[in-house]
C-alpha positions as CSV (number, residue, x, y, z in Angstrom):
1,X,6.2,5.7,-0.1
2,X,2.7,4.1,-0.6
3,X,1.7,0.7,0.9
4,X,2.0,-0.9,-2.5
5,X,5.6,0.5,-3.0
6,X,6.6,-1.1,0.3
7,X,5.1,-4.4,-0.9
8,X,6.7,-4.4,-4.3
9,X,10.1,-3.4,-2.5
10,X,9.6,-6.4,-0.1
11,X,9.0,-8.6,-3.1
12,X,12.1,-7.5,-5.0
13,X,14.2,-8.0,-1.9
14,X,12.9,-11.3,-0.9
15,X,10.8,-13.0,-3.6
16,X,10.6,-16.3,-1.6
17,X,8.4,-15.0,1.2
18,X,5.3,-14.5,-0.7
19,X,1.5,-15.5,-0.6
20,X,-1.2,-15.1,-3.1
21,X,-2.8,-12.2,-1.0
22,X,0.0,-10.1,-1.4
23,X,0.0,-10.7,-5.2
24,X,-3.8,-9.9,-5.3
25,X,-3.3,-6.5,-3.7
26,X,-0.8,-5.6,-6.4
27,X,-2.7,-7.0,-9.2
28,X,-5.8,-4.9,-8.0
29,X,-3.6,-1.6,-7.7
30,X,-2.1,-1.9,-11.2
31,X,-5.5,-2.9,-12.8
32,X,-4.2,-6.3,-13.9
33,X,-6.8,-8.9,-14.6
34,X,-6.7,-12.1,-13.1
35,X,-8.9,-15.2,-13.4
36,X,-8.4,-18.5,-11.7
37,X,-7.4,-21.3,-14.2
38,X,-7.4,-24.7,-13.9
39,X,-6.6,-25.9,-10.3
40,X,-4.9,-23.5,-8.2
41,X,-3.5,-21.4,-10.9
42,X,-3.9,-17.5,-11.4
43,X,-3.8,-16.2,-15.0
44,X,-2.8,-12.7,-15.1
45,X,-3.1,-10.3,-18.1
46,X,-3.4,-6.6,-19.0
47,X,-4.9,-5.1,-22.2
48,X,-1.5,-3.3,-23.0
49,X,0.5,-6.4,-22.6
50,X,0.5,-9.3,-25.1
51,X,1.1,-12.2,-23.0
52,X,-0.6,-14.1,-20.0
53,X,1.3,-14.8,-16.8
54,X,0.2,-18.0,-14.9
55,X,1.2,-18.2,-11.3
56,X,0.6,-21.4,-9.4
57,X,-0.9,-20.6,-6.1
58,X,0.7,-23.4,-4.4
59,X,2.6,-22.6,-1.1
60,X,5.5,-21.7,-1.4
61,X,5.2,-19.7,-4.6
62,X,8.5,-19.9,-6.5
63,X,10.5,-16.9,-6.9
64,X,10.7,-17.1,-10.6
65,X,6.9,-16.4,-11.0
66,X,7.3,-13.3,-8.7
67,X,10.3,-12.1,-11.0
68,X,7.9,-12.5,-13.9
69,X,5.3,-10.4,-12.1
70,X,7.8,-7.7,-11.3
71,X,8.8,-7.5,-14.9
72,X,5.2,-7.2,-16.0
73,X,4.6,-4.4,-13.5
74,X,7.8,-2.6,-14.8
75,X,6.6,-2.9,-18.3
76,X,3.3,-1.1,-17.1
77,X,5.1,1.9,-15.4
78,X,6.9,2.7,-18.6
């Protein structure tokens, strides 16, 4: 099991304990494009997915944004 797989499992088991650095590692691994938007918001997209995910980078990051990111990753793995 790779480090990224362990990190994703950690997020699936406990989405409340997340920081923006963990998210950026996952985004880089999966080739997701992210841009800093207005304020502290991270806009995430991928050429094969037709929507943009906006994640507020405020601490703590709410679990709903982590679940949406995991859903996006699941779509990429299919």
